[in-house]
KEZAGU-401127 format. One line per 10 residues: number of its first residue (from 1); their letters; for each residue y, x negated, z negated of N, C-alpha, C. Coordinates in nm, 2 decimals. Example, Ala and Ser with C-alpha at 12.3 -4.5 7.8 and 13.67 -1.06 7.14 Angstrom:
% residues 2
1) AS) -0.57,-1.32,-0.78,-0.45,-1.23,-0.78,-0.33,-1.32,-0.78 ~ -0.22,-1.28,-0.71,-0.11,-1.37,-0.71,0.00,-1.29,-0.79
% end
This chain:
% residues 71
1) MTTPLKYLQP) 2.51,2.67,2.04,2.52,2.56,1.99,2.44,2.54,1.84 ~ 2.35,2.46,1.82,2.29,2.43,1.71,2.34,2.37,1.59 ~ 2.34,2.40,1.46,2.40,2.33,1.36,2.33,2.19,1.29 ~ 2.38,2.10,1.32,2.29,1.98,1.25,2.24,2.02,1.11 ~ 2.12,1.96,1.08,2.06,1.95,0.92,2.18,1.86,0.84 ~ 2.20,1.94,0.72,2.29,1.83,0.62,2.21,1.80,0.53 ~ 2.08,1.80,0.49,1.99,1.74,0.41,1.88,1.65,0.47 ~ 1.84,1.60,0.35,1.73,1.48,0.41,1.59,1.60,0.43 ~ 1.52,1.53,0.52,1.39,1.59,0.55,1.29,1.49,0.51 ~ 1.14,1.54,0.49,1.06,1.45,0.47,1.03,1.36,0.61
11) PVELPGAVEA) 0.97,1.24,0.59,0.97,1.15,0.72,0.84,1.21,0.78 ~ 0.83,1.20,0.90,0.74,1.23,1.00,0.62,1.11,0.99 ~ 0.50,1.17,0.95,0.39,1.09,0.95,0.28,1.10,1.06 ~ 0.23,0.99,1.14,0.14,1.04,1.22,0.00,0.98,1.16 ~ -0.10,1.06,1.10,-0.20,0.99,1.01,-0.30,0.93,1.12 ~ -0.29,0.79,1.09,-0.39,0.71,1.15,-0.35,0.64,1.26 ~ -0.25,0.72,1.34,-0.20,0.67,1.48,-0.17,0.52,1.47 ~ -0.06,0.51,1.39,0.01,0.36,1.38,-0.11,0.27,1.34 ~ -0.17,0.30,1.24,-0.29,0.20,1.18,-0.40,0.19,1.30 ~ -0.45,0.28,1.39,-0.53,0.25,1.49,-0.46,0.18,1.57
21) FLYDCAPAEA) -0.34,0.18,1.59,-0.27,0.12,1.71,-0.25,-0.05,1.68 ~ -0.24,-0.09,1.55,-0.21,-0.18,1.51,-0.36,-0.28,1.44 ~ -0.44,-0.21,1.41,-0.56,-0.27,1.35,-0.69,-0.25,1.41 ~ -0.71,-0.17,1.49,-0.85,-0.14,1.58,-0.85,-0.25,1.66 ~ -0.99,-0.32,1.67,-1.02,-0.43,1.78,-1.18,-0.41,1.78 ~ -1.22,-0.44,1.88,-1.37,-0.48,1.91,-1.44,-0.61,1.89 ~ -1.48,-0.65,1.81,-1.55,-0.79,1.81,-1.68,-0.80,1.91 ~ -1.66,-0.93,1.95,-1.78,-0.94,2.07,-1.92,-0.97,1.96 ~ -2.03,-0.93,2.01,-2.16,-0.92,1.95,-2.18,-1.07,1.95 ~ -2.26,-1.12,1.82,-2.29,-1.26,1.80,-2.18,-1.36,1.82
31) CGVCTALVKE) -2.07,-1.34,1.79,-1.97,-1.43,1.79,-1.92,-1.46,1.67 ~ -1.94,-1.58,1.62,-1.91,-1.61,1.48,-1.75,-1.63,1.45 ~ -1.67,-1.64,1.56,-1.53,-1.63,1.53,-1.48,-1.51,1.51 ~ -1.53,-1.40,1.59,-1.50,-1.27,1.57,-1.55,-1.20,1.45 ~ -1.64,-1.25,1.40,-1.73,-1.21,1.28,-1.64,-1.25,1.17 ~ -1.56,-1.39,1.16,-1.51,-1.44,1.06,-1.35,-1.36,1.06 ~ -1.31,-1.31,1.19,-1.18,-1.26,1.17,-1.20,-1.13,1.15 ~ -1.29,-1.05,1.17,-1.29,-0.90,1.11,-1.31,-0.91,0.98 ~ -1.40,-1.02,0.92,-1.39,-1.04,0.78,-1.27,-1.05,0.71 ~ -1.18,-1.14,0.79,-1.03,-1.18,0.74,-0.95,-1.04,0.74
41) LEEAKTAQRW) -0.97,-0.98,0.86,-0.89,-0.84,0.88,-0.91,-0.73,0.76 ~ -1.05,-0.74,0.72,-1.08,-0.64,0.63,-1.05,-0.67,0.47 ~ -1.04,-0.82,0.47,-1.00,-0.85,0.32,-0.82,-0.85,0.32 ~ -0.76,-0.87,0.43,-0.63,-0.84,0.44,-0.59,-0.71,0.40 ~ -0.65,-0.61,0.49,-0.63,-0.47,0.45,-0.65,-0.42,0.31 ~ -0.76,-0.46,0.26,-0.80,-0.44,0.13,-0.70,-0.47,0.04 ~ -0.61,-0.61,0.06,-0.53,-0.67,-0.04,-0.39,-0.62,-0.01 ~ -0.38,-0.53,0.11,-0.24,-0.48,0.16,-0.15,-0.58,0.22 ~ -0.21,-0.67,0.26,-0.13,-0.79,0.34,-0.14,-0.73,0.48 ~ -0.04,-0.66,0.52,-0.03,-0.60,0.68,-0.03,-0.69,0.78
51) SDAYDAAAEV) 0.07,-0.80,0.73,0.11,-0.89,0.84,-0.03,-0.97,0.89 ~ -0.07,-1.04,0.77,-0.21,-1.06,0.79,-0.32,-0.99,0.88 ~ -0.34,-0.87,0.85,-0.43,-0.78,0.91,-0.39,-0.77,1.03 ~ -0.28,-0.76,1.08,-0.23,-0.73,1.22,-0.23,-0.89,1.28 ~ -0.25,-0.99,1.22,-0.27,-1.11,1.29,-0.40,-1.12,1.34 ~ -0.49,-1.10,1.24,-0.64,-1.13,1.24,-0.67,-1.01,1.36 ~ -0.64,-0.87,1.37,-0.68,-0.78,1.48,-0.64,-0.85,1.60 ~ -0.51,-0.90,1.61,-0.46,-0.94,1.75,-0.55,-1.07,1.79 ~ -0.60,-1.12,1.69,-0.68,-1.28,1.71,-0.81,-1.21,1.76 ~ -0.88,-1.09,1.72,-0.99,-1.06,1.78,-0.98,-0.99,1.90
61) RNHPHAKRGR) -0.86,-0.92,1.92,-0.83,-0.87,2.07,-0.82,-0.96,2.16 ~ -0.76,-1.07,2.13,-0.72,-1.19,2.24,-0.82,-1.29,2.25 ~ -0.92,-1.29,2.15,-1.02,-1.41,2.18,-1.10,-1.40,2.30 ~ -1.11,-1.51,2.37,-1.18,-1.51,2.50,-1.32,-1.52,2.50 ~ -1.40,-1.46,2.57,-1.52,-1.46,2.57,-1.57,-1.46,2.72 ~ -1.67,-1.54,2.73,-1.70,-1.53,2.92,-1.76,-1.39,2.94 ~ -1.74,-1.35,3.05,-1.79,-1.20,3.12,-1.92,-1.23,3.18 ~ -2.01,-1.15,3.12,-2.16,-1.14,3.19,-2.13,-1.11,3.36 ~ -2.21,-1.17,3.40,-2.25,-1.15,3.55,-2.12,-1.21,3.64 ~ -2.05,-1.29,3.58,-1.95,-1.39,3.66,-2.01,-1.52,3.69
71) R) -2.00,-1.56,3.79,-2.04,-1.70,3.81,-1.91,-1.80,3.87
% end
């Protein structure tokens, strides 16, 4: 049987994984709404307003666009 550790260990960090999951988004080309949201996302990240940054990224991901080729 193993002995449990009795001292604190440094936190496990996954560099970039959480940020990519929360803040990555692909805006549609020539969409004014997506462009404004991406600007808002970058400003929020610069100001370290993480909740606002997540909200802007989620809005970009969920913003509806017409699919090409559908009738």
